[in-house]
N, C-alpha and C positions, 0 to 999 in steps of 0.2 A: 504493500500499499504506499509506504514511504517513497519507495523507488518510483512507483507510478506517478506520484505527485511531482517528483523532481523531473522525470522524463517529460511529463505534460508541460512543465514550465519551460524546459529546454527546447521544446518543439513548438512553442508559441510563435505565430507568424511575426508578431511585433519584435520579439527578441531576435528572431532569425534575420530580420531586416537590419537590425543593429549589427549583427555579425557580418552581413553582407557589406555594410558600410566600411567596416574595418578591413575586410578582405580586399575591397576595391582600392584602399590606400596601399596595402601591402603589394598589390599587383600593379601599382602605379597607374591605375585607371583614371580617366578624366571624369568619372561619375561624381556629380555633386548636385545638391539642391541649391537653387539660386537664393541668395541671402534674403531677398524680400519675401519669397515664398516661404522660407524657413521661419521668418519672423511672423508671418501671417498665421502659419499652422500653430506655432507656440502660443500666440494670443488666442487662437480659436480653442486650443485645448484648455487653457486657463478659464476662458469664458464658459465653456461647456461644463467644466467641473464645478465652477462657482454657481452657475445657474441651477444645475441639478442639486447641488448642496443646499441651496436656498429653498428649493421646492421641498426637499426632505425636512429641512429645518422648520418650514411653516406647519408641518404636521406633528412636530415634536413639542412637548411642554417643557419649559425651562425648569430644571430640577437641581437639587444639590449635587447630583452626580455629574451633571454637565459643568456646573461651576467648579467642582473639584477637578474635573478633567482639564479644564482650561488652565487652572493653577499648576497642574501636573505637567502639562505641555510647556509652560513657561519655565518651570523648574528644570526640565530636561535640557532646554536650550541654554540655561545659565550654568548648569552643573557640568555638562560635557566640556566646554571651553576651559573650565577651571583645572580639571585634572589632565586634559590633553596638552595644555600649554606647558606644563612642567615636564611631561614626557618629551615633547618636541624641543624644549629649550636645552636639553642635554646635548643635542646634536646640531641644532640650527640656531640662527641668530634670533634675538628677541622679536625683531620685526616679523620674520617668517613664522616663528612660533606663534605669535599672536594672531597673524592673518590665517594660518591654517587652523588653529583652534577655533577661531570665529566661524570658519567655513564648516567645520565639523559639528559645531554646536547649532548652526543655523540649519535650514532645511532646503531640500531640492524640490521645487514645484514639479519638475518632470518626473522625478522618482515617485512622488505622490500620485501623479496621474497614472503612472504605470501600475502602482499599487492598486488603485481603484479598478483598473482593467483586470488585474489579477483576481481581485475579489469577485468580479463579475464572472470570470471563468469558473469560479467555485460556486456560482449561483447565489452570491451574497451581495448585498447592497451597502452603500456608504451612508452613515448617518450625517446629516447636514452639519451638525456643530463641529465635526472633525475638520471640515473645510476652514471654519473660523479659527480653530486651534492651530492649523497649519500656518495661517497667515500671522497669527500672534507670535509664532515661534521664529519668525525671520529676524526681528530686531534685537531681542535680549542678548543673543550670542555676539552680535557685532559690538554692542556696547561693552560687554565683558572682555572681549578680545582687546578693545582699545584701552580699557582701564588697565589691563595686565601689561600692555606695552608701555603705557605711561608710568606705571609703578616700577617696572624692571628695566626700563630704558636708562642707561647710564649717561648717554649723551642727550640730556634734556633739551639742549638748544636746537637740536636738528629736527625734532619732531614735535610740532605744535598741533595737537588734535583739537579740532573744533567740534565738540560733541553736539551742538545745536544743529549744525549742517549735516552731520552723520545721521542723527536721529530723524531729521526731516527726510533725508534721502532714503533711509531704511524703511520709513513708513509710507513714502509716496512713490517708491520705484514701481515700475509698470506691472510686475508680476503680482505684488501685494495689492496694488490699487485695483487692478482688473479683477482679481479673484474675490476681493472683498466687495467690490461694486456689483459684480455679477451675483454674488451671494445675496446681497440686499435686494437686487431686482428680482431674483428667483423667489425670494421670500415674500415679496409684495404681489407678485403675479399670481392670479387664480389658476386652478388646475386647467380650466378651459382655455385660458390664454396660453398656458405653457404647452398645451397640446398643439397649438398652432406652429410652434417652432421645434417640436419634438423630433421630426426627421433631421433637423440640423444639429440639435444638441445630443441626440442618442444614436441615430441610425448610422451616421457616417463617422462616428467618433473613433472607432477602432482602425478604420482605413487611414485616417489622418495621423493617428498615433504611430502606425507602422511606418509611414513616410517620414515622420519626424524622427523616429528612432534610426531610420536609415541615415538621415543627416547627422544625428548624434554619433553614429558609428564612424562616418567619415571624418568628423571633427575630432573624435577621440583617437582615431588612427594617426592622424597628423600630429597630434600633441604628444602621443606616446613615443614618437621617433627619437626626440631629444631628451626624454625624461630621465633615462637611465644614466645620463651624464652626471646626475646628482647622487649617484650611489644607490645602495639597496634600501637604506633606511626609509626614505619617503614612500617607496613602493610597498614595503612590508607594513608600514603604518597605515597607508591607504587601503590595504587589503584586510588587515586583522582588526584594527580598532572599530570600524563600522560593524563588523560581525559581532564583536564583543558588546558594543553599545546596544545593537538591536536585540541580542539575546537577554541582556541584563534587563532592559526596559520592557521586553515582552513579558518577563516574569513579574517585575515590579508593578506593571500596569494592572495586575489582578487585584491590587489593593485599592484601586480607584474604580474599576468597572469589571463586570463579568462578561460583557459583550465581546465576542470573539473578533468581530470586524474592528471595533474600536481599539482593542488591544493590538491587533495586527498593524493598524495604521500608526499607533504610538511607536511600535518597534521599528517600522519602516522610517518614520520621521527621525527617530533617534539615530538610525544607522545612516541616514542620507547626509550629503554634504552640498552646501550651496556653491554653485559655480556662476551665479548671475549677480545676486544681491551683494554678497560679500566682496567679490572681486571689484565691483563698482565702488563700494564704500572704501575699500582699502586703497584703491587708486587715488581717491580724493584725500584720505587722511594719512596713510602710511606709504608714501611713494617708495620708501626704501625696501618694502616687502617685495618678494619676487613672484610675479604672476606665473612665471615659468615653472614654479613649484606647485603652488596650490591649485592652479587650474587643472593640470594633468592628473593630480592626485584625486581630485573630486570627480572629474569628468571621465578620465581614461581608465582609472582603476576602480574607485569606489562605486561608481554608477553601474558598470557591468557586473561587479561582484554581487551587488545587491539584487539586480534583476535576474541573475542566473541561479546562484545558490543561496543568497540571503533570504529572499522572500519565502521559498519553500520551508527553510529552517524556522523562520519567525512564525509562519503559519502553523507548523507542527507544534511549536512550543505553546502558542496561545490555545491550541486545541487540547493539549494533554497536561498542561501545568497551570 
């Protein structure tokens, strides 16, 4: 049964399109998705998830469990950067350690979207409040990462962190704004109104996800080329730490909720790493951090690890523990 679950995930068309993208780079093919098309698809995926989450949320009653779940999500995004920073600082500069810690404490909207698709393959649906929790988990890790850099940076004159601009950016970046905005619109729309755009939000979702993951495969393949020049430590960190985080919070989530889908999403969010919001924030605030490290770590290593072996493991844990 466990083997069947793993094989089912490994033969998922969306995942195989990701692999095709990586293979295309290795074969030096000219296959690529035009940047404007890729951006449109990513916006569409966030819109569809947000809108469907809003519809689900409109049928839920706000409860102490939902409030506790929100606090739990914020706690995850604050705790992970704290301990990962000190692991990273042993081998890397303070700037890189802070940036990478922030990336792994924050979340990946694309990994979240893929996790929703995984739940659907198991005939399970997403609860709307988990979309809101995902959006809430973007910013705290960025702030914690910047605070750690500020505390442990010995050359204080070279890095002046403007927390107000970082906070504003982390709350208004396109992925957070679109998914929260779509969540509110989906919440306000009636079931009849939502039916009118259901073919767009539901029926074509998996097709667009497959094309987007093809593009992610191409991007990952390109970034992976020069990644090993930094040695084995970043690679091992990017592969092991997400799995550890996902497994730990898959178990700990049982103290917050008994719902299997919610616990699975918590595990995936804890295991994911941001490669959109955090790099943008670090480019503004910590230009000395190296995007050639944290971008490939999050996108070329952690993302494929999560969608291949991570998700089946987290799902098994929340089912049996």
